[in-house]
All heavy atoms as TSV, in Angstrom:
chain	resi	resn	atom	element	x	y	z
A	1	VAL	N	N	68.151	93.345	92.952
A	1	VAL	CA	C	69.181	94.302	92.596
A	1	VAL	C	C	70.520	93.580	92.554
A	1	VAL	O	O	70.868	92.842	93.471
A	1	VAL	CB	C	69.250	95.456	93.620
A	1	VAL	CG1	C	70.409	96.382	93.324
A	1	VAL	CG2	C	67.940	96.216	93.640
A	2	VAL	N	N	71.258	93.804	91.497
A	2	VAL	CA	C	72.611	93.289	91.364
A	2	VAL	C	C	73.558	94.485	91.364
A	2	VAL	O	O	73.383	95.433	90.600
A	2	VAL	CB	C	72.795	92.480	90.061
A	2	VAL	CG1	C	74.229	92.048	89.886
A	2	VAL	CG2	C	71.859	91.280	90.055
A	3	TRP	N	N	74.539	94.444	92.248
A	3	TRP	CA	C	75.528	95.508	92.348
A	3	TRP	C	C	76.735	95.151	91.503
A	3	TRP	O	O	77.159	94.000	91.471
A	3	TRP	CB	C	75.956	95.694	93.801
A	3	TRP	CG	C	74.875	96.289	94.639
A	3	TRP	CD1	C	73.856	95.615	95.254
A	3	TRP	CD2	C	74.676	97.655	94.933
A	3	TRP	NE1	N	73.050	96.491	95.920
A	3	TRP	CE2	C	73.532	97.758	95.749
A	3	TRP	CE3	C	75.368	98.816	94.601
A	3	TRP	CZ2	C	73.063	98.967	96.225
A	3	TRP	CZ3	C	74.894	100.024	95.080
A	3	TRP	CH2	C	73.761	100.091	95.880
A	4	VAL	N	N	77.303	96.144	90.840
A	4	VAL	CA	C	78.460	95.942	89.974
A	4	VAL	C	C	79.573	96.888	90.415
A	4	VAL	O	O	79.349	98.087	90.588
A	4	VAL	CB	C	78.109	96.207	88.493
A	4	VAL	CG1	C	79.328	96.044	87.609
A	4	VAL	CG2	C	76.984	95.291	88.043
A	5	ALA	N	N	80.768	96.339	90.596
A	5	ALA	CA	C	81.957	97.138	90.889
A	5	ALA	C	C	82.794	97.184	89.621
A	5	ALA	O	O	82.984	96.164	88.961
A	5	ALA	CB	C	82.746	96.521	92.034
A	6	VAL	N	N	83.289	98.368	89.287
A	6	VAL	CA	C	84.043	98.562	88.052
A	6	VAL	C	C	85.365	99.251	88.369
A	6	VAL	O	O	85.400	100.231	89.110
A	6	VAL	CB	C	83.248	99.428	87.044
A	6	VAL	CG1	C	84.049	99.642	85.769
A	6	VAL	CG2	C	81.895	98.817	86.743
A	7	ALA	N	N	86.446	98.730	87.787
A	7	ALA	CA	C	87.759	99.387	87.862
A	7	ALA	C	C	88.120	99.818	86.450
A	7	ALA	O	O	88.058	99.022	85.513
A	7	ALA	CB	C	88.806	98.433	88.410
A	8	GLY	N	N	88.482	101.078	86.308
A	8	GLY	CA	C	88.887	101.602	85.012
A	8	GLY	C	C	90.372	101.907	85.000
A	8	GLY	O	O	90.938	102.288	86.023
A	9	TYR	N	N	90.999	101.724	83.856
A	9	TYR	CA	C	92.426	101.963	83.697
A	9	TYR	C	C	92.653	103.094	82.705
A	9	TYR	O	O	91.819	103.328	81.832
A	9	TYR	CB	C	93.124	100.691	83.205
A	9	TYR	CG	C	93.031	99.553	84.192
A	9	TYR	CD1	C	92.021	98.603	84.094
A	9	TYR	CD2	C	93.940	99.445	85.240
A	9	TYR	CE1	C	91.924	97.564	85.020
A	9	TYR	CE2	C	93.841	98.416	86.162
A	9	TYR	CZ	C	92.843	97.486	86.038
A	9	TYR	OH	O	92.747	96.469	86.950
A	10	PRO	N	N	93.802	103.776	82.799
A	10	PRO	CA	C	94.077	104.888	81.885
A	10	PRO	C	C	94.047	104.495	80.403
A	10	PRO	O	O	93.747	105.332	79.554
A	10	PRO	CB	C	95.486	105.347	82.285
A	10	PRO	CG	C	95.646	104.926	83.697
A	10	PRO	CD	C	94.858	103.648	83.824
A	11	ASP	N	N	94.346	103.239	80.103
A	11	ASP	CA	C	94.350	102.810	78.696
A	11	ASP	C	C	92.951	102.482	78.178
A	11	ASP	O	O	92.799	102.016	77.056
A	11	ASP	CB	C	95.288	101.620	78.500
A	11	ASP	CG	C	94.853	100.372	79.252
A	11	ASP	OD1	O	93.812	100.399	79.929
A	11	ASP	OD2	O	95.579	99.360	79.169
A	12	GLY	N	N	91.914	102.718	79.002
A	12	GLY	CA	C	90.540	102.497	78.563
A	12	GLY	C	C	89.977	101.127	78.885
A	12	GLY	O	O	88.799	100.871	78.668
A	13	LYS	N	N	90.796	100.228	79.429
A	13	LYS	CA	C	90.311	98.900	79.781
A	13	LYS	C	C	89.568	98.949	81.120
A	13	LYS	O	O	89.783	99.854	81.926
A	13	LYS	CB	C	91.475	97.916	79.872
A	13	LYS	CG	C	92.130	97.660	78.537
A	13	LYS	CD	C	93.255	96.670	78.656
A	13	LYS	CE	C	93.924	96.472	77.308
A	13	LYS	NZ	N	95.059	95.564	77.399
A	14	HIS	N	N	88.715	97.950	81.328
A	14	HIS	CA	C	87.916	97.884	82.549
A	14	HIS	C	C	87.860	96.456	83.072
A	14	HIS	O	O	87.954	95.507	82.298
A	14	HIS	CB	C	86.480	98.355	82.289
A	14	HIS	CG	C	86.386	99.791	81.934
A	14	HIS	ND1	N	86.587	100.255	80.660
A	14	HIS	CD2	C	86.129	100.877	82.692
A	14	HIS	CE1	C	86.449	101.557	80.645
A	14	HIS	NE2	N	86.175	101.963	81.865
A	15	GLU	N	N	87.694	96.311	84.370
A	15	GLU	CA	C	87.410	95.033	85.025
A	15	GLU	C	C	86.134	95.231	85.823
A	15	GLU	O	O	85.909	96.311	86.383
A	15	GLU	CB	C	88.526	94.618	85.983
A	15	GLU	CG	C	89.749	94.052	85.332
A	15	GLU	CD	C	89.562	92.661	84.764
A	15	GLU	OE1	O	88.625	91.943	85.179
A	15	GLU	OE2	O	90.362	92.281	83.910
A	16	THR	N	N	85.299	94.189	85.888
A	16	THR	CA	C	84.053	94.289	86.645
A	16	THR	C	C	83.827	93.033	87.464
A	16	THR	O	O	84.378	91.968	87.171
A	16	THR	CB	C	82.840	94.479	85.715
A	16	THR	OG1	O	82.727	93.325	84.873
A	16	THR	CG2	C	82.962	95.715	84.869
A	17	ALA	N	N	83.008	93.174	88.485
A	17	ALA	CA	C	82.534	92.043	89.282
A	17	ALA	C	C	81.148	92.416	89.793
A	17	ALA	O	O	80.834	93.596	89.962
A	17	ALA	CB	C	83.476	91.747	90.442
A	18	ALA	N	N	80.324	91.422	90.048
A	18	ALA	CA	C	78.949	91.676	90.490
A	18	ALA	C	C	78.585	90.779	91.658
A	18	ALA	O	O	79.149	89.705	91.833
A	18	ALA	CB	C	77.989	91.437	89.329
A	19	ALA	N	N	77.638	91.261	92.455
A	19	ALA	CA	C	77.124	90.490	93.589
A	19	ALA	C	C	75.779	91.079	94.008
A	19	ALA	O	O	75.351	92.111	93.471
A	19	ALA	CB	C	78.102	90.515	94.753
A	20	MET	N	N	75.171	90.443	94.973
A	20	MET	CA	C	73.861	90.890	95.447
A	20	MET	C	C	73.953	92.025	96.462
A	20	MET	O	O	72.939	92.588	96.839
A	20	MET	CB	C	73.077	89.713	96.032
A	20	MET	CG	C	72.851	88.587	95.035
A	20	MET	SD	S	72.122	89.128	93.476
A	20	MET	CE	C	70.439	89.331	93.971
A	21	ASN	N	N	75.170	92.377	96.906
A	21	ASN	CA	C	75.340	93.552	97.768
A	21	ASN	C	C	76.640	94.252	97.367
A	21	ASN	O	O	77.543	93.635	96.792
A	21	ASN	CB	C	75.296	93.190	99.260
A	21	ASN	CG	C	76.448	92.333	99.700
A	21	ASN	OD1	O	77.599	92.746	99.617
A	21	ASN	ND2	N	76.147	91.131	100.174
A	22	PRO	N	N	76.758	95.552	97.657
A	22	PRO	CA	C	77.917	96.310	97.164
A	22	PRO	C	C	79.251	95.871	97.758
A	22	PRO	O	O	80.255	95.849	97.040
A	22	PRO	CB	C	77.590	97.760	97.546
A	22	PRO	CG	C	76.514	97.675	98.564
A	22	PRO	CD	C	75.788	96.397	98.333
A	23	ALA	N	N	79.270	95.512	99.033
A	23	ALA	CA	C	80.543	95.098	99.645
A	23	ALA	C	C	81.072	93.830	98.985
A	23	ALA	O	O	82.262	93.714	98.694
A	23	ALA	CB	C	80.370	94.896	101.149
A	24	ARG	N	N	80.200	92.869	98.732
A	24	ARG	CA	C	80.634	91.613	98.105
A	24	ARG	C	C	81.085	91.840	96.663
A	24	ARG	O	O	82.046	91.220	96.199
A	24	ARG	CB	C	79.506	90.572	98.165
A	24	ARG	CG	C	79.922	89.211	97.699
A	24	ARG	CD	C	80.962	88.608	98.640
A	24	ARG	NE	N	81.556	87.443	98.012
A	24	ARG	CZ	C	82.844	87.178	98.005
A	24	ARG	NH1	N	83.681	87.923	98.668
A	24	ARG	NH2	N	83.313	86.136	97.388
A	25	ALA	N	N	80.438	92.747	95.948
A	25	ALA	CA	C	80.862	93.054	94.576
A	25	ALA	C	C	82.279	93.623	94.578
A	25	ALA	O	O	83.111	93.238	93.753
A	25	ALA	CB	C	79.894	94.042	93.926
A	26	CYS	N	N	82.554	94.519	95.517
A	26	CYS	CA	C	83.904	95.091	95.621
A	26	CYS	C	C	84.929	94.034	96.009
A	26	CYS	O	O	86.038	94.005	95.465
A	26	CYS	CB	C	83.913	96.231	96.630
A	26	CYS	SG	S	83.036	97.685	96.046
A	27	MET	N	N	84.582	93.161	96.945
A	27	MET	CA	C	85.504	92.102	97.353
A	27	MET	C	C	85.800	91.161	96.193
A	27	MET	O	O	86.937	90.739	96.002
A	27	MET	CB	C	84.941	91.325	98.549
A	27	MET	CG	C	84.908	92.135	99.835
A	27	MET	SD	S	86.524	92.648	100.433
A	27	MET	CE	C	87.151	91.091	101.023
A	28	ARG	N	N	84.802	90.834	95.396
A	28	ARG	CA	C	85.029	89.969	94.234
A	28	ARG	C	C	85.954	90.634	93.223
A	28	ARG	O	O	86.817	89.980	92.635
A	28	ARG	CB	C	83.703	89.601	93.579
A	28	ARG	CG	C	82.943	88.583	94.344
A	28	ARG	CD	C	81.692	88.177	93.621
A	28	ARG	NE	N	81.027	87.111	94.374
A	28	ARG	CZ	C	79.824	86.647	94.098
A	28	ARG	NH1	N	79.147	87.156	93.075
A	28	ARG	NH2	N	79.300	85.686	94.815
A	29	LEU	N	N	85.786	91.938	93.020
A	29	LEU	CA	C	86.671	92.650	92.103
A	29	LEU	C	C	88.099	92.655	92.632
A	29	LEU	O	O	89.052	92.424	91.886
A	29	LEU	CB	C	86.172	94.075	91.889
A	29	LEU	CG	C	86.965	94.924	90.904
A	29	LEU	CD1	C	87.015	94.290	89.527
A	29	LEU	CD2	C	86.383	96.326	90.835
A	30	LEU	N	N	88.246	92.865	93.929
A	30	LEU	CA	C	89.575	92.830	94.536
A	30	LEU	C	C	90.229	91.462	94.386
A	30	LEU	O	O	91.432	91.359	94.151
A	30	LEU	CB	C	89.500	93.208	96.012
A	30	LEU	CG	C	89.238	94.675	96.301
A	30	LEU	CD1	C	88.986	94.883	97.787
A	30	LEU	CD2	C	90.373	95.531	95.819
A	31	GLU	N	N	89.443	90.387	94.507
A	31	GLU	CA	C	89.992	89.036	94.349
A	31	GLU	C	C	90.614	88.857	92.976
A	31	GLU	O	O	91.628	88.173	92.827
A	31	GLU	CB	C	88.898	87.992	94.571
A	31	GLU	CG	C	88.480	87.848	96.017
A	31	GLU	CD	C	87.278	86.938	96.210
A	31	GLU	OE1	O	86.664	86.515	95.208
A	31	GLU	OE2	O	86.938	86.677	97.365
A	32	VAL	N	N	90.021	89.470	91.975
A	32	VAL	CA	C	90.539	89.361	90.613
A	32	VAL	C	C	91.765	90.248	90.422
A	32	VAL	O	O	92.744	89.855	89.793
A	32	VAL	CB	C	89.441	89.752	89.595
A	32	VAL	CG1	C	90.015	89.863	88.189
A	32	VAL	CG2	C	88.307	88.761	89.638
A	33	LEU	N	N	91.735	91.447	90.992
A	33	LEU	CA	C	92.765	92.442	90.704
A	33	LEU	C	C	94.031	92.331	91.545
A	33	LEU	O	O	95.103	92.690	91.071
A	33	LEU	CB	C	92.187	93.849	90.877
A	33	LEU	CG	C	91.074	94.214	89.914
A	33	LEU	CD1	C	90.581	95.614	90.211
A	33	LEU	CD2	C	91.520	94.094	88.478
A	34	ILE	N	N	93.933	91.880	92.765
A	34	ILE	CA	C	95.110	91.882	93.643
A	34	ILE	C	C	96.137	90.877	93.138
A	34	ILE	O	O	95.935	89.681	93.176
A	34	ILE	CB	C	94.719	91.613	95.100
A	34	ILE	CG1	C	93.960	92.818	95.630
A	34	ILE	CG2	C	95.934	91.306	95.963
A	34	ILE	CD1	C	93.595	92.769	97.065
A	35	ASP	N	N	97.235	91.415	92.639
A	35	ASP	CA	C	98.351	90.629	92.102
A	35	ASP	C	C	97.907	89.626	91.042
A	35	ASP	O	O	98.519	88.597	90.865
A	35	ASP	CB	C	99.106	89.926	93.215
A	35	ASP	CG	C	100.157	90.814	93.840
A	35	ASP	OD1	O	100.399	91.919	93.355
A	35	ASP	OD2	O	100.761	90.371	94.806
A	36	GLY	N	N	96.808	89.881	90.386
A	36	GLY	CA	C	96.366	89.029	89.291
A	36	GLY	C	C	95.925	87.645	89.719
A	36	GLY	O	O	95.860	86.735	88.917
A	37	GLY	N	N	95.613	87.450	90.994
A	37	GLY	CA	C	95.162	86.159	91.482
A	37	GLY	C	C	96.286	85.265	91.954
A	37	GLY	O	O	96.058	84.212	92.501
A	38	VAL	N	N	97.538	85.675	91.723
A	38	VAL	CA	C	98.709	84.950	92.206
A	38	VAL	C	C	99.633	85.981	92.845
A	38	VAL	O	O	99.963	86.987	92.216
A	38	VAL	CB	C	99.448	84.212	91.065
A	38	VAL	CG1	C	100.730	83.583	91.570
A	38	VAL	CG2	C	98.550	83.183	90.424
A	39	CYS	N	N	100.039	85.744	94.068
A	39	CYS	CA	C	100.933	86.675	94.752
A	39	CYS	C	C	102.254	86.760	93.991
A	39	CYS	O	O	102.879	85.740	93.701
A	39	CYS	CB	C	101.176	86.233	96.197
A	39	CYS	SG	S	102.288	87.343	97.086
A	40	GLN	N	N	102.643	87.962	93.658
A	40	GLN	CA	C	103.874	88.172	92.902
A	40	GLN	C	C	105.116	88.018	93.778
A	40	GLN	O	O	106.232	88.021	93.265
A	40	GLN	CB	C	103.857	89.552	92.247
A	40	GLN	CG	C	102.710	89.735	91.280
A	40	GLN	CD	C	102.712	88.711	90.169
A	40	GLN	OE1	O	103.668	88.619	89.404
A	40	GLN	NE2	N	101.666	87.932	90.076
A	41	HIS	N	N	104.911	87.851	95.088
A	41	HIS	CA	C	106.031	87.720	96.016
A	41	HIS	C	C	106.290	86.257	96.387
A	41	HIS	O	O	107.405	85.784	96.270
A	41	HIS	CB	C	105.774	88.562	97.264
A	41	HIS	CG	C	105.523	89.996	96.930
A	41	HIS	ND1	N	106.541	90.893	96.708
A	41	HIS	CD2	C	104.371	90.671	96.738
A	41	HIS	CE1	C	106.024	92.065	96.395
A	41	HIS	NE2	N	104.706	91.958	96.416
A	42	CYS	N	N	105.229	85.539	96.831
A	42	CYS	CA	C	105.419	84.144	97.266
A	42	CYS	C	C	104.883	83.133	96.251
A	42	CYS	O	O	105.042	81.935	96.432
A	42	CYS	CB	C	104.767	83.932	98.628
A	42	CYS	SG	S	102.959	84.016	98.613
A	43	LYS	N	N	104.231	83.605	95.190
A	43	LYS	CA	C	103.719	82.774	94.079
A	43	LYS	C	C	102.556	81.861	94.464
A	43	LYS	O	O	102.191	80.976	93.707
A	43	LYS	CB	C	104.837	81.940	93.433
A	43	LYS	CG	C	106.023	82.752	92.981
A	43	LYS	CD	C	105.633	83.834	92.009
A	43	LYS	CE	C	106.877	84.595	91.534
A	43	LYS	NZ	N	106.550	85.885	90.985
A	44	LYS	N	N	101.934	82.082	95.630
A	44	LYS	CA	C	100.735	81.325	96.010
A	44	LYS	C	C	99.503	82.008	95.419
A	44	LYS	O	O	99.530	83.209	95.151
A	44	LYS	CB	C	100.576	81.294	97.529
A	44	LYS	CG	C	101.645	80.549	98.271
A	44	LYS	CD	C	101.338	80.638	99.756
A	44	LYS	CE	C	102.496	80.167	100.602
A	44	LYS	NZ	N	102.240	80.415	102.030
A	45	PRO	N	N	98.399	81.263	95.239
A	45	PRO	CA	C	97.144	81.911	94.857
A	45	PRO	C	C	96.744	82.916	95.943
A	45	PRO	O	O	97.029	82.693	97.119
A	45	PRO	CB	C	96.131	80.764	94.801
A	45	PRO	CG	C	96.931	79.518	94.759
A	45	PRO	CD	C	98.251	79.815	95.396
A	46	THR	N	N	96.112	84.005	95.544
A	46	THR	CA	C	95.712	85.013	96.515
A	46	THR	C	C	94.258	84.854	96.917
A	46	THR	O	O	93.430	84.388	96.144
A	46	THR	CB	C	95.907	86.435	95.962
A	46	THR	OG1	O	95.217	86.552	94.728
A	46	THR	CG2	C	97.367	86.760	95.776
A	47	GLY	N	N	93.979	85.227	98.141
A	47	GLY	CA	C	92.630	85.313	98.661
A	47	GLY	C	C	92.514	86.641	99.378
A	47	GLY	O	O	93.521	87.249	99.741
A	48	ILE	N	N	91.306	87.099	99.565
A	48	ILE	CA	C	91.119	88.396	100.214
A	48	ILE	C	C	90.027	88.278	101.263
A	48	ILE	O	O	89.057	87.550	101.074
A	48	ILE	CB	C	90.801	89.476	99.174
A	48	ILE	CG1	C	90.860	90.840	99.808
A	48	ILE	CG2	C	89.500	89.238	98.493
A	48	ILE	CD1	C	91.016	91.954	98.819
A	49	THR	N	N	90.241	88.943	102.383
A	49	THR	CA	C	89.271	88.896	103.470
A	49	THR	C	C	89.338	90.177	104.289
A	49	THR	O	O	90.370	90.848	104.312
A	49	THR	CB	C	89.519	87.676	104.383
A	49	THR	OG1	O	88.523	87.649	105.396
A	49	THR	CG2	C	90.887	87.712	105.022
A	50	GLN	N	N	88.236	90.495	104.918
A	50	GLN	CA	C	88.216	91.628	105.841
A	50	GLN	C	C	88.480	91.157	107.260
A	50	GLN	O	O	88.661	91.967	108.153
A	50	GLN	CB	C	86.875	92.347	105.763
A	50	GLN	CG	C	86.686	93.063	104.443
A	50	GLN	CD	C	85.355	93.745	104.351
A	50	GLN	OE1	O	84.323	93.143	104.637
A	50	GLN	NE2	N	85.361	94.988	103.942
A	51	ASP	N	N	88.525	89.857	107.463
A	51	ASP	CA	C	88.757	89.282	108.781
A	51	ASP	C	C	90.254	89.304	109.083
A	51	ASP	O	O	91.050	88.736	108.346
A	51	ASP	CB	C	88.225	87.851	108.821
A	51	ASP	CG	C	88.302	87.214	110.181
A	51	ASP	OD1	O	88.627	87.913	111.158
A	51	ASP	OD2	O	88.038	86.013	110.275
A	52	ILE	N	N	90.640	89.937	110.169
A	52	ILE	CA	C	92.054	90.099	110.518
A	52	ILE	C	C	92.613	88.863	111.229
A	52	ILE	O	O	93.809	88.734	111.419
A	52	ILE	CB	C	92.266	91.382	111.358
A	52	ILE	CG1	C	93.743	91.812	111.338
A	52	ILE	CG2	C	91.758	91.216	112.771
A	52	ILE	CD1	C	94.218	92.348	110.052
A	53	ALA	N	N	91.762	87.904	111.577
A	53	ALA	CA	C	92.194	86.703	112.302
A	53	ALA	C	C	92.998	85.772	111.394
A	53	ALA	O	O	93.056	85.941	110.174
A	53	ALA	CB	C	90.972	85.967	112.848
A	54	GLU	N	N	93.619	84.774	112.007
A	54	GLU	CA	C	94.362	83.736	111.268
A	54	GLU	C	C	93.420	83.043	110.290
A	54	GLU	O	O	92.315	82.652	110.645
A	54	GLU	CB	C	94.934	82.725	112.255
A	54	GLU	CG	C	95.770	81.651	111.619
A	54	GLU	CD	C	97.131	82.147	111.178
A	54	GLU	OE1	O	97.630	83.116	111.762
A	54	GLU	OE2	O	97.673	81.552	110.241
A	55	GLN	N	N	93.853	82.891	109.056
A	55	GLN	CA	C	93.021	82.292	108.019
A	55	GLN	C	C	93.372	80.824	107.807
A	55	GLN	O	O	94.541	80.442	107.885
A	55	GLN	CB	C	93.200	83.054	106.701
A	55	GLN	CG	C	92.768	84.483	106.767
A	55	GLN	CD	C	91.296	84.627	107.083
A	55	GLN	OE1	O	90.452	84.013	106.439
A	55	GLN	NE2	N	90.985	85.422	108.078
A	56	LEU	N	N	92.352	80.037	107.524
A	56	LEU	CA	C	92.568	78.631	107.184
A	56	LEU	C	C	93.293	78.548	105.847
A	56	LEU	O	O	93.074	79.351	104.960
A	56	LEU	CB	C	91.241	77.886	107.103
A	56	LEU	CG	C	90.450	77.788	108.399
A	56	LEU	CD1	C	89.110	77.135	108.141
A	56	LEU	CD2	C	91.227	77.011	109.438
A	57	GLY	N	N	94.133	77.582	105.704
A	57	GLY	CA	C	94.839	77.370	104.447
A	57	GLY	C	C	95.935	78.377	104.180
A	57	GLY	O	O	96.297	78.592	103.027
A	58	ALA	N	N	96.463	79.004	105.218
A	58	ALA	CA	C	97.508	80.021	105.022
A	58	ALA	C	C	98.762	79.437	104.371
A	58	ALA	O	O	99.535	80.165	103.765
A	58	ALA	CB	C	97.860	80.678	106.355
A	59	GLN	N	N	98.963	78.123	104.480
A	59	GLN	CA	C	100.112	77.494	103.829
A	59	GLN	C	C	99.901	77.383	102.323
A	59	GLN	O	O	100.850	77.269	101.565
A	59	GLN	CB	C	100.372	76.090	104.403
A	59	GLN	CG	C	100.705	76.062	105.863
A	59	GLN	CD	C	99.453	76.099	106.753
A	59	GLN	OE1	O	98.331	75.947	106.279
A	59	GLN	NE2	N	99.655	76.321	108.032
A	60	LEU	N	N	98.629	77.432	101.894
A	60	LEU	CA	C	98.307	77.256	100.483
A	60	LEU	C	C	97.921	78.547	99.781
A	60	LEU	O	O	98.013	78.645	98.563
A	60	LEU	CB	C	97.152	76.255	100.337
A	60	LEU	CG	C	97.381	74.875	100.948
A	60	LEU	CD1	C	96.113	74.054	100.860
A	60	LEU	CD2	C	98.514	74.173	100.244
A	61	VAL	N	N	97.444	79.539	100.548
A	61	VAL	CA	C	96.910	80.768	99.980
A	61	VAL	C	C	97.579	81.972	100.638
A	61	VAL	O	O	97.748	81.998	101.854
A	61	VAL	CB	C	95.373	80.854	100.200
A	61	VAL	CG1	C	94.827	82.173	99.698
A	61	VAL	CG2	C	94.670	79.689	99.539
A	62	CYS	N	N	97.949	82.945	99.849
A	62	CYS	CA	C	98.460	84.202	100.394
A	62	CYS	C	C	97.253	85.113	100.615
A	62	CYS	O	O	96.674	85.646	99.669
A	62	CYS	CB	C	99.453	84.848	99.427
A	62	CYS	SG	S	100.193	86.348	100.106
A	63	TRP	N	N	96.846	85.253	101.863
A	63	TRP	CA	C	95.655	86.023	102.209
A	63	TRP	C	C	95.970	87.505	102.305
A	63	TRP	O	O	96.863	87.907	103.026
A	63	TRP	CB	C	95.071	85.554	103.543
A	63	TRP	CG	C	94.406	84.239	103.436
A	63	TRP	CD1	C	94.915	83.038	103.828
A	63	TRP	CD2	C	93.123	83.971	102.885
A	63	TRP	NE1	N	94.014	82.047	103.552
A	63	TRP	CE2	C	92.912	82.588	102.973
A	63	TRP	CE3	C	92.129	84.770	102.319
A	63	TRP	CZ2	C	91.740	81.982	102.529
A	63	TRP	CZ3	C	90.971	84.168	101.878
A	63	TRP	CH2	C	90.786	82.789	101.986
A	64	TYR	N	N	95.245	88.303	101.577
A	64	TYR	CA	C	95.287	89.745	101.731
A	64	TYR	C	C	94.197	90.103	102.732
A	64	TYR	O	O	93.025	89.833	102.497
A	64	TYR	CB	C	95.028	90.442	100.395
A	64	TYR	CG	C	96.248	90.477	99.512
A	64	TYR	CD1	C	96.756	89.320	98.942
A	64	TYR	CD2	C	96.887	91.666	99.256
A	64	TYR	CE1	C	97.874	89.357	98.132
A	64	TYR	CE2	C	98.010	91.725	98.441
A	64	TYR	CZ	C	98.486	90.557	97.886
A	64	TYR	OH	O	99.590	90.604	97.089
A	65	GLN	N	N	94.602	90.677	103.855
A	65	GLN	CA	C	93.676	91.001	104.930
A	65	GLN	C	C	93.626	92.508	105.128
A	65	GLN	O	O	94.658	93.184	105.085
A	65	GLN	CB	C	94.104	90.330	106.232
A	65	GLN	CG	C	94.042	88.820	106.136
A	65	GLN	CD	C	94.640	88.148	107.353
A	65	GLN	OE1	O	95.827	88.271	107.578
A	65	GLN	NE2	N	93.825	87.444	108.106
A	66	TYR	N	N	92.433	93.009	105.387
A	66	TYR	CA	C	92.267	94.444	105.598
A	66	TYR	C	C	92.753	94.815	106.985
A	66	TYR	O	O	92.364	94.231	107.978
A	66	TYR	CB	C	90.801	94.848	105.428
A	66	TYR	CG	C	90.617	96.336	105.487
A	66	TYR	CD1	C	91.024	97.132	104.429
A	66	TYR	CD2	C	90.060	96.945	106.598
A	66	TYR	CE1	C	90.875	98.510	104.473
A	66	TYR	CE2	C	89.908	98.321	106.656
A	66	TYR	CZ	C	90.314	99.094	105.585
A	66	TYR	OH	O	90.166	100.451	105.639
A	67	ASP	N	N	93.649	95.785	107.044
A	67	ASP	CA	C	94.166	96.292	108.309
A	67	ASP	C	C	93.455	97.613	108.598
A	67	ASP	O	O	93.745	98.633	107.960
A	67	ASP	CB	C	95.677	96.519	108.199
A	67	ASP	CG	C	96.319	96.956	109.498
A	67	ASP	OD1	O	95.611	97.525	110.361
A	67	ASP	OD2	O	97.534	96.749	109.653
A	68	PRO	N	N	92.505	97.602	109.551
A	68	PRO	CA	C	91.731	98.820	109.801
A	68	PRO	C	C	92.574	99.972	110.359
A	68	PRO	O	O	92.249	101.132	110.139
A	68	PRO	CB	C	90.671	98.375	110.806
A	68	PRO	CG	C	91.160	97.107	111.383
A	68	PRO	CD	C	92.088	96.499	110.388
A	69	GLU	N	N	93.652	99.653	111.038
A	69	GLU	CA	C	94.508	100.698	111.585
A	69	GLU	C	C	95.227	101.474	110.482
A	69	GLU	O	O	95.291	102.693	110.492
A	69	GLU	CB	C	95.528	100.096	112.545
A	69	GLU	CG	C	96.366	101.123	113.273
A	69	GLU	CD	C	97.306	100.473	114.273
A	69	GLU	OE1	O	96.901	99.500	114.929
A	69	GLU	OE2	O	98.453	100.945	114.375
A	70	LEU	N	N	95.762	100.736	109.502
A	70	LEU	CA	C	96.458	101.363	108.375
A	70	LEU	C	C	95.527	101.702	107.212
A	70	LEU	O	O	95.937	102.352	106.249
A	70	LEU	CB	C	97.581	100.452	107.879
A	70	LEU	CG	C	98.691	100.159	108.891
A	70	LEU	CD1	C	99.688	99.176	108.315
A	70	LEU	CD2	C	99.382	101.450	109.309
A	71	LYS	N	N	94.288	101.183	107.269
A	71	LYS	CA	C	93.282	101.397	106.222
A	71	LYS	C	C	93.788	100.949	104.853
A	71	LYS	O	O	93.691	101.649	103.856
A	71	LYS	CB	C	92.823	102.846	106.200
A	71	LYS	CG	C	92.125	103.239	107.475
A	71	LYS	CD	C	91.604	104.636	107.418
A	71	LYS	CE	C	90.865	104.864	108.725
A	71	LYS	NZ	N	90.693	106.202	109.093
A	72	THR	N	N	94.355	99.736	104.850
A	72	THR	CA	C	94.873	99.157	103.616
A	72	THR	C	C	94.852	97.635	103.731
A	72	THR	O	O	94.715	97.086	104.815
A	72	THR	CB	C	96.306	99.656	103.332
A	72	THR	OG1	O	96.692	99.211	102.039
A	72	THR	CG2	C	97.293	99.153	104.364
A	73	PHE	N	N	94.980	96.964	102.602
A	73	PHE	CA	C	95.110	95.504	102.605
A	73	PHE	C	C	96.576	95.146	102.716
A	73	PHE	O	O	97.424	95.758	102.062
A	73	PHE	CB	C	94.503	94.910	101.328
A	73	PHE	CG	C	93.006	94.861	101.358
A	73	PHE	CD1	C	92.252	95.922	100.911
A	73	PHE	CD2	C	92.348	93.751	101.858
A	73	PHE	CE1	C	90.874	95.880	100.935
A	73	PHE	CE2	C	90.972	93.696	101.892
A	73	PHE	CZ	C	90.233	94.768	101.423
A	74	ARG	N	N	96.877	94.130	103.521
A	74	ARG	CA	C	98.253	93.637	103.671
A	74	ARG	C	C	98.287	92.172	103.265
A	74	ARG	O	O	97.394	91.408	103.595
A	74	ARG	CB	C	98.705	93.788	105.117
A	74	ARG	CG	C	98.719	95.241	105.562
A	74	ARG	CD	C	99.094	95.347	106.987
A	74	ARG	NE	N	100.421	94.777	107.159
A	74	ARG	CZ	C	101.350	95.289	107.933
A	74	ARG	NH1	N	101.107	96.359	108.628
A	74	ARG	NH2	N	102.523	94.727	108.039
A	75	ARG	N	N	99.344	91.774	102.574
A	75	ARG	CA	C	99.431	90.396	102.111
A	75	ARG	C	C	99.989	89.501	103.222
A	75	ARG	O	O	100.776	89.941	104.045
A	75	ARG	CB	C	100.241	90.282	100.834
A	75	ARG	CG	C	101.681	90.598	100.956
A	75	ARG	CD	C	102.392	90.461	99.604
A	75	ARG	NE	N	103.805	90.510	99.819
A	75	ARG	CZ	C	104.511	91.620	99.926
A	75	ARG	NH1	N	103.917	92.773	99.818
A	75	ARG	NH2	N	105.799	91.565	100.133
A	76	GLY	N	N	99.577	88.240	103.212
A	76	GLY	CA	C	99.969	87.296	104.246
A	76	GLY	C	C	101.448	86.995	104.272
A	76	GLY	O	O	102.001	86.701	105.324
A	77	CYS	N	N	102.130	87.059	103.145
A	77	CYS	CA	C	103.558	86.720	103.115
A	77	CYS	C	C	104.437	87.920	103.461
A	77	CYS	O	O	105.643	87.813	103.443
A	77	CYS	CB	C	103.937	86.147	101.754
A	77	CYS	SG	S	103.840	87.335	100.392
A	78	GLU	N	N	103.814	89.033	103.756
A	78	GLU	CA	C	104.571	90.258	104.072
A	78	GLU	C	C	105.363	90.134	105.341
A	78	GLU	O	O	104.955	89.624	106.327
A	78	GLU	CB	C	103.596	91.442	104.180
A	78	GLU	CG	C	104.249	92.768	104.324
A	78	GLU	CD	C	103.215	93.886	104.306
A	78	GLU	OE1	O	102.353	93.845	103.426
A	78	GLU	OE2	O	103.273	94.739	105.179
């Protein structure tokens, strides 16, 4: 089974990502969509993780981390 995550836009365009499990498919789609792969604030490439701990390569990558308390992703340069 291959899981596919799809994002639809009002103008009819779509983005998709696939993986062998639904959580990974969604995470892959988020990697593509969050700030277009480059943080619009600090201009570093973006990465996404559900792990709230300190991430390796934080000097090179703006990590978007899931904050379970706020139930949202927060960017590393925030």
